[in-house]
N, C-alpha and C positions, 0 to 999 in steps of 0.2 A: 432361525438366526443362531449362529454359534457364539461362543463366549468372546472370541477375538473381534468379531464383527460388532457385537454389542459394546465392547470396550472402546473400539474405534469410534462408534457413533456417539458414545457418551463423551469421550475426550473432544471430539469435534464440536459437539454441542456446547461444552464448557468454554471453548476457545473460538467460537464462530466469529466473534467481533474482529479478530485478527484478519480473517478472510475478507470480511466486509470492508474493512479499512484499506487493505491492500488493493482490492478490486476497485475501490473508489479512487484511489490514488493513480492507478494505472489505466483505467478506462472511464471515459466520460459518458459514453453512450450506454443507456440502461441494458440494452440487449447484449452488448459486448461484455458488460459487467457481469451479467448472468452467465454468459458463456465462460468467462474467466473463473467465476466462482465454481462452476461445475468442473472445469478442468483442474482447478486446484484440489478439489475433493477427490477426483479420480487419481491424481498423482500422489496425493497423501495416502490413499488406500493402497496403491501399488507399492509405495515405499514403506508402508507401515511395518513390514517385517524387519526393516533395517533400524527401527527405533529401539534403542537399547536401554533407555531410561538412565543414561549417563548424565543427561541434562534434563531440564524441565521439558515436558511435552510441548508447551507453548513455544519454547525456543526452537526446538526441532521443527515444529509445524511452521513457524515463521520462515525458517530457511528454505524448506521445501516449497512453500506457497510463494515466497518471493522469487525463487528461481523459476518456478512455473509462470509467474506473472511476467517476468522479464522475457522468457522465450515466447510467450503468448503475444506480448506487446510487439516484439520484433516481427512476428508473423503478420500481425495486424498492419504494421507500418508498410510491409512489403506488398500488401494487397493493393492493386491499382484502383479499386473502387472505394478505398478508404481515404477520401480527401478531407483534410481538416477544414472546417468552416470557421470563418472569423467569429469570435465570441464577443457579443456586445451585451451591455447591461443598459436598461432604460430605467431612469429614476423618475418615479411619480412624485408629485409635490407632497402628497400625504401618504407616507409609508409608515406602517406600524413598526414598533421596535423589533418585533419578530421577523417582519419582512426584511428589515435592514440587516439583521443578524444572518438571516438565510442568504441574503445577497452577498454579504461578506464571506460567508462560508463557501459559497459557490465560486467566488473570485479566488479564494485561497486554494481550493481544489483545482481550479483551472490553472493557477500559477504552478502548483506542485506538478501537474502533468507536463509542464514544460521543462522540468528538471531532468537531468540524466538519471540512469537507473541507480547509481550509487548514491546520488543526492536524495533521491526518493526514499531509498532504504534508510539513510541517515535520519531524514526528517520524520519518517514513520516511527522509527525506534525512539527518537527524541519525544515525539508526541505521546508515546506509550509509557513515558517516564522510565525508560530503561536506562540504567546507569551507564556512564561513559565507558567504564571498564567492560561491561557486558556488550555494549555496542562495538567496542574495539575488538573484542573476542569474536563476536558474530561475523564481523566484516573483515577480520584479519588485518587491522591497521592499529596504530598506536593510539593511546588515550589522547595524547597531545594532538594528533592528527584529527581525531574526532572533534575536539574542541574547535580547532581552526576551521575545519570544514563546515561545522554547524554554524559558526559565526558567519562565514561566507554565504552559506545557503540562506540564512535568515535575511541577510542584506539583499541577496538576489531575489528572494521572494517579495520583499518590500518593493523593489523596483518593478518587478513583474506585475504586482498588484496595482501600483500607481499607474502603469501604462495600460 
């Protein structure tokens, strides 16, 4: 293993949570999620030479991974065998607090998957505690636009989860 490959693997290891969260937002099926994770890592490796350290590695990684997820998601939607199944929750009378929290998280991720690609990117960055200024910079929109869109997305998510 050469130094560049070791550096790449180290940086990916430090920031792998980004990849897991993006894949969870864009893919519901565990097999598709694994495929997306693999595709993001391949694309990151192929683009690694273009990383100039002008920004944080995590910011660069996020951009490459998100673009990869969007392309992957579009390909998945075009596949004729990829039919969305209705998602239902069954509530048992006696659920533990952990079970309820897990159910709420599943409902949240299912709702996020119904957002468009820009909304997904915004909510992901918001969940990562990225500043509005940095979100605006990453997505090429104004800070004011970030605030307005996030407010709308939060309301949309509430409605999606209710239904």
